C-alpha positions as CSV (number, residue, x, y, z in Angstrom):
1,M,13.9,6.1,-7.6
2,S,13.1,7.2,-4.3
3,I,9.8,6.0,-3.0
4,A,8.3,6.6,0.6
5,V,4.9,5.2,1.7
6,S,2.8,5.7,4.7
7,I,-0.8,5.0,5.5
8,P,-2.1,7.9,7.6
9,A,-5.6,6.4,7.7
10,A,-8.0,3.6,7.3
11,E,-11.4,4.6,6.8
12,P,-14.0,2.2,8.5
13,P,-17.1,1.2,6.7
14,A,-19.8,3.5,6.2
15,A,-22.9,2.6,8.2
16,A,-24.0,-0.2,5.8
17,R,-26.8,-2.0,5.8
18,S,-25.1,-5.3,5.8
19,P,-22.1,-5.1,8.3
20,E,-20.5,-8.2,6.7
21,R,-20.5,-6.8,3.1
22,A,-18.9,-3.4,4.2
23,H,-15.1,-3.2,3.5
24,T,-12.4,-0.9,5.0
25,V,-10.3,1.4,2.8
26,F,-6.7,2.2,3.6
27,R,-5.2,5.6,2.2
28,V,-1.8,5.2,1.3
29,E,0.6,8.2,0.8
30,V,3.2,7.8,-1.9
31,L,6.2,10.1,-2.1
32,C,8.3,9.4,-4.9
33,N,11.1,11.6,-6.3
34,G,9.6,14.6,-4.3
35,R,5.9,14.2,-5.5
36,R,3.2,13.0,-3.4
37,H,-0.1,11.2,-4.3
38,T,-2.5,9.2,-2.6
39,V,-3.9,5.8,-3.5
40,T,-6.8,4.1,-1.7
41,K,-6.7,0.2,-1.3
42,R,-8.6,-2.7,0.5
43,Y,-7.1,-5.2,2.5
44,S,-7.9,-7.8,-0.1
45,E,-5.8,-5.6,-2.7
46,F,-2.9,-5.9,-0.5
47,Q,-3.4,-9.7,0.1
48,A,-3.3,-10.0,-4.0
49,L,-0.5,-8.1,-4.2
50,H,1.8,-10.1,-1.5
51,K,0.8,-13.3,-3.1
52,R,2.0,-11.9,-6.5
53,I,5.3,-10.8,-5.3
54,K,6.3,-13.2,-2.5
55,K,7.8,-15.5,-5.1
56,T,10.0,-12.9,-6.7
57,C,11.1,-10.6,-4.1
58,K,11.7,-10.2,-0.3
59,V,8.6,-9.3,1.7
60,P,7.9,-9.0,5.6
61,D,5.4,-11.1,7.3
62,F,1.9,-10.0,6.1
63,P,-0.5,-8.8,8.6
64,L,-3.3,-11.4,9.6
65,R,-6.9,-10.7,8.6
66,H,-9.0,-9.9,11.8
67,V,-12.6,-9.9,12.3
68,P,-14.6,-7.9,13.0
69,N,-12.4,-5.3,10.8
70,W,-14.5,-2.3,11.8
71,M,-13.5,-2.1,15.6
72,P,-11.3,0.9,16.0
73,K,-8.6,-0.9,18.0
74,V,-8.4,-3.8,15.4
75,L,-8.4,-1.3,12.5
76,E,-5.5,0.6,13.7
77,Q,-3.3,-2.9,14.3
78,R,-4.3,-3.4,11.0
79,R,-3.1,-0.1,9.4
80,Q,0.0,-0.4,11.2
81,G,0.7,-3.8,9.8
82,L,-0.1,-2.7,6.3
83,E,2.1,0.3,6.4
84,L,4.9,-1.8,8.0
85,Y,4.5,-4.5,5.2
86,L,4.6,-1.9,2.3
87,Q,7.6,-0.1,4.1
88,G,9.5,-3.4,4.3
89,V,9.0,-4.5,0.6
90,L,10.4,-1.0,-0.3
91,N,13.3,-1.4,2.0
92,H,14.4,-4.7,1.0
93,N,14.2,-4.7,-2.6
94,K,16.4,-2.6,-4.8
95,E,14.5,-3.4,-7.7
96,L,10.6,-3.1,-7.3
97,P,8.6,-5.6,-9.2
98,Q,6.3,-4.0,-11.5
99,D,3.2,-5.2,-9.5
100,V,4.5,-2.9,-6.6
101,L,5.0,0.2,-8.9
102,D,1.3,-0.5,-10.4
103,F,-0.2,-1.2,-6.9
104,L,1.4,2.5,-5.9
105,K,0.8,4.0,-9.2
106,V,4.3,5.4,-9.5
107,R,4.8,4.9,-13.0
108,Q,4.8,8.6,-13.7
109,C,7.5,9.5,-11.3
110,Q,10.0,6.7,-12.3
111,Q,12.2,9.2,-14.1
112,S,13.4,12.4,-12.5
113,P,12.2,15.5,-14.5
114,K,15.7,16.4,-15.8
115,A,15.9,13.1,-17.4
116,S,12.8,13.4,-19.6
117,S,13.5,16.8,-20.9
118,P,15.2,16.8,-24.5
119,P,18.9,17.3,-24.6
């Protein structure tokens, strides 16, 4: 299985009534066996994934939480950090934990189309 990821964009919180409750969404592009799809994740979801997989597989350092996260420079640093983190997880582990596959929503592309067709 060949998986590549990138995070081309971080969407800053909409002008929320209360900025402390606003959250940023990261758009993760996943390319798996030639098929591309996008998932959107919050920083807290990346953090939860890290906590679940760090004991069972090799993981790079996790990007620190910065505040305020809606500042463009800080947001860009976080986007780059999360992208490098995900790429590191994919590159350092031959067998990816199910948590990572679920996070990236890649269940549907685990088998190549040829393998799933009847003989």
